[in-house]
C-alpha positions as CSV (number, residue, x, y, z in Angstrom):
1,M,0.0,0.0,0.0
2,A,2.7,2.5,0.9
3,D,4.5,1.9,-2.4
4,E,1.4,2.8,-4.4
5,K,1.0,6.0,-2.4
6,D,4.6,7.0,-3.1
7,K,4.2,6.5,-6.8
8,T,1.2,8.7,-7.1
9,Q,3.0,11.6,-5.4
10,D,5.4,11.9,-8.4
11,V,2.5,12.5,-10.9
12,Q,1.5,16.1,-11.1
13,E,-1.9,17.2,-12.6
14,L,-1.6,20.0,-15.1
15,S,-4.1,22.7,-14.9
16,K,-6.0,23.7,-18.1
17,K,-3.9,26.8,-18.3
18,D,-0.6,24.9,-18.1
19,A,-1.8,22.3,-20.6
20,K,-2.8,25.0,-23.1
21,L,0.6,26.8,-22.7
22,I,2.4,23.5,-23.5
23,A,0.1,22.9,-26.5
24,D,0.7,26.4,-27.7
25,G,4.4,26.0,-27.3
26,C,4.4,22.7,-29.3
27,E,2.4,24.4,-32.0
28,A,4.7,27.4,-32.2
29,Y,7.9,25.4,-32.4
30,G,6.3,22.8,-34.7
31,I,6.6,19.9,-32.3
32,P,4.1,17.0,-32.8
33,K,2.8,15.6,-29.5
34,E,4.3,12.2,-30.2
35,H,7.8,13.8,-30.4
36,L,7.5,15.7,-27.1
37,F,9.7,13.8,-24.6
38,N,8.9,15.9,-21.5
39,S,7.4,19.3,-20.5
40,R,7.1,21.5,-17.5
41,V,5.5,24.8,-16.6
42,F,7.0,27.1,-14.0
43,D,6.2,30.8,-13.5
44,G,4.2,31.0,-16.8
45,I,7.1,29.6,-18.9
46,A,6.8,26.2,-20.5
47,T,10.0,24.1,-20.9
48,L,9.7,21.6,-23.7
49,V,12.1,18.7,-24.4
50,T,11.9,16.9,-27.7
51,N,12.9,13.3,-28.6
52,G,15.8,14.8,-30.6
53,G,17.2,16.3,-27.3
54,K,16.4,19.9,-28.0
55,K,15.3,21.9,-25.0
56,V,13.3,25.1,-25.6
57,K,11.4,27.5,-23.4
58,F,8.1,29.2,-24.4
59,K,6.2,32.1,-22.9
60,A,2.7,33.0,-24.1
61,G,2.7,35.3,-27.0
62,Q,6.4,34.8,-27.7
63,A,7.5,34.7,-31.4
64,V,9.7,31.7,-32.0
65,E,11.5,30.0,-34.9
66,K,10.4,26.5,-36.0
67,L,12.7,23.7,-35.1
68,K,14.4,21.5,-37.7
69,E,13.2,17.9,-38.1
70,I,16.4,16.4,-36.6
71,Q,16.0,18.6,-33.5
72,I,12.5,17.3,-33.1
73,T,12.8,13.6,-33.9
74,G,16.5,12.9,-33.4
75,I,16.6,11.3,-36.9
76,N,18.6,12.9,-39.7
77,P,16.3,13.2,-42.7
78,D,19.3,13.5,-45.1
79,W,21.2,10.5,-43.9
80,K,21.1,8.8,-47.3
81,K,22.6,11.8,-49.0
82,K,25.8,11.7,-46.9
83,K,29.0,10.3,-48.3
84,P,30.5,7.3,-46.6
85,I,33.2,8.0,-44.2
86,T,35.3,4.9,-45.1
87,G,35.3,2.5,-48.0
88,A,34.3,2.9,-51.6
89,A,31.2,4.9,-52.4
90,K,28.5,2.7,-54.0
91,K,26.7,4.1,-57.0
């Protein structure tokens, strides 16, 4: 019983205001919900961490620049265009 109670203390309920701020931040930076690794709201500023490892902060009404795909997903979309580091290049 005590173990179950301890686990529930770590889970924090987001208020509607905080959830909207996170959703607005994701929309502003172009982060799909499935690529959002973690998020937090503190003093009206949302901190968003993507699966690509990019950490950004968002405040309501702030103008931001969209993130690149590799910063969001962690997967390089141009990996096939790269030249091989060693060995002969295949044509």
